[in-house]
N, C-alpha and C positions, 0 to 999 in steps of 0.2 A: 504494500500500500504506500502511495506517495506521501512523503512527509512535507506537506506544503508549508508548515510553519518554519521548518529549517530552511527551505528554499527561499522563503520570503526574507528571512534574516540574512541569508547569503546574498540575495539581491541588493539589499540595502548596504551591506558591508563591502561588497565588491563592485557594485555599479553606481549606487547613489552617493555614498560618502566620498569616494575618490573623485567624483565629478564636482568637487568644491561646493557641495550642498551642506550647509552648516546649521541652518535654522532647526531648532529642536522640534517645532511644530510640524515641519515637513517630514523629518525623520520618523517622528512618532506616528504620523498619519500613514506613512507607507509601510511601517512595521505592523500596523494594526489592521489594515484593510486587506482581506483575502482576495488577491487579484484573480485567482482561479475561479472565484464565484461570479466573475463578470466577463468571462470569455466563453465562446461556444464550447460545448463539452468536448469536442474533438481536439481543441487546442489547450486543454487544461495542463497537459504535461509540458507544454511550452510556455506556460503563463509567466514564468520568471526568467525567460531568456532575455538577454540584453539587446532587444531589437523591437521594432514595431511589429505588432501582431495584426495581420490582415484578416478581418472578419467578414468582409464583403468587398466586391470589386470597387477599388478606389477609396476604401475606408480602412483605417487602422486604429488600433489602440496604441497610443504613443509609447515609444521606448521609455522605460521607467526613468532613465537618466534625463531625457528631454522634459518629461512631465515634472520631475523633481526640481530641475534647474529653473524652469519657468515659475514654479511655485515659490522657490527660494527668492527669486527676484521680486515677485509680487508681494511677498510678506503679508499674506492675508491675516486679518485680525478677527477676533471672536465676535465683534459686533458688526461685521460687514456682510452685505448681500452680494452674492456672486452669480454672474451669468456664465454658464458653461455651454459653449456652442459645439455641437457634434460630439456629445458625450458617449455616443455608441451604446454599449450595453450597461453603462453606468459606473464604470470603475473610477473615472476622473471625478465624477460627482460625489462618489463615496469618500474619496480622499479629501476633496475640498470641504466636504461637510464636517470633517473632523477639525477643520481650521476656522470655518466661518460660522456666522449666525444661521445663514440659510443659503441654499443653492437652487437656482432655477436652471435645469438642464434642458437643452433644446435638441430635439431629434426630428428629422423630416419624414420618418416612416412610422406609422401608427403601431405596427406589430413590434418593431424594434423598441419603440418608446414604452410600450406596455411591458415588454420583457425586462427592460431596464428598471422600470418602476417596481416590478415584482422582485427583482434581484435586490434592489435597495431595501424593500420591505423585509425580505428574508434576512438581511443583515442588520435589521433594526435601525436603519438610517432614516430617522423621522424628520430631518430638516432639509431634505432634498425632494424636489418635485420635478417630474419630467413633463415638459410642455411640447406638444406636437405642432410644428410649424416649419415653414421654409427656414433654413439656417440663417439666411440673410435677414429674415424678419426679426430674429431674436424673440423677445417676449416683452413687448412694450408695457403691457398691462401690469406687470409685476415690478417694473423698474421705477426710477433709474437705479443703476447699479454702482456699487463702490469699485467692483472689479469685474472685468470681462476676460475670459480665456477662450481660445479657439483650439480645439483638439484635432488639428490638421493644418495643412498648408493653405496660404492665401496668396493671391496675386494683387487683389485690390479689395479695400474695405469701403463699402458705400457710406457716404456721409450720414444717411438716415440711420444706418446701423450704429455708427459712433455716437449718435445723438442719445442713445440709451445709457451712455456712461455719465455718471455724476460729475459735476464740477469738482476737480480735485481727485477724481478717480483715476484708475490705471488699467491698462489692457496689455495682455501678452498675445502676440501673434507671430506666427512663423511665416515669413515672407519668402515665397519661392521665386527666385530670380534666375531664370535659365536653369542651368544644372546645379546652381547653388541655392542654399537656403539660409536665411538669417532670422533668428529670433530677436524681435525688438520689443521693448517695453515702452508703452505710450502713457503720457501723463496729460490729463485734460486741464488746461488752465485758460481762463478767459474764453471758454468755448472752443478752443483749438487743441488738438492732440499733438503733442510734441514727442517725437520718437527718439529713443536712444538704443544703441547696439547692446545686446546682451551676450549672445553666443551663436555659433553656427550649428545648424541642424537642417534636416530635410524631412518632408512628408508629402503624401499626395494632397493635391489641392481640393479643399472642400467644395461641394456643389454650390454654385452661386457666387463663389469668391474668385472666379476666374477673371482675368483681365478682359474688360469690355473692348471689343474691336472698334476702332474708329471708323466712321462711315466714309467710304470712298466712292467717288463718281466712277 
């Protein structure tokens, strides 16, 4: 029988901590949340591998190092409301829920959203709600948000999407630029999001966040 607890500890000790993730809240959350409970059953033996886990065409559960480093930069507080875009089967929402006051996770497929909500309930995560909508729509009715995270790559972020971030709030996004990817942290000041470099990473682009093609005659 697979010892997932030991695998989870090994993941944190050999993947997360060596990636300059130092905040206790991030370490504690990733030690506490059983990743295997939020992946398709056929992927459970690979749940703690140091890589993205593809659960559907074009969609992944982010590499634990990428997720942890994003969370480390965001420094989520216990009184904050977080919007988690593309939460997949709920793993990222479960991790964030241990750090935040509440999490609104957005998924664009009703069946997947229901599965994620069920998995969160099974793990007694009572401060995370899965909202079904286009990923680019976010969840305006529950916002604005102190923090926004995107669980996949983006090429462009629509202004109407960024409007859901509170003044003084922050956002983590993995920008795919050709063959390269860069995680940037944005801070909203005076209605404008100012971005700073965090680290390099890559992931498939989330639906709706592709670069819009300019019209040509």
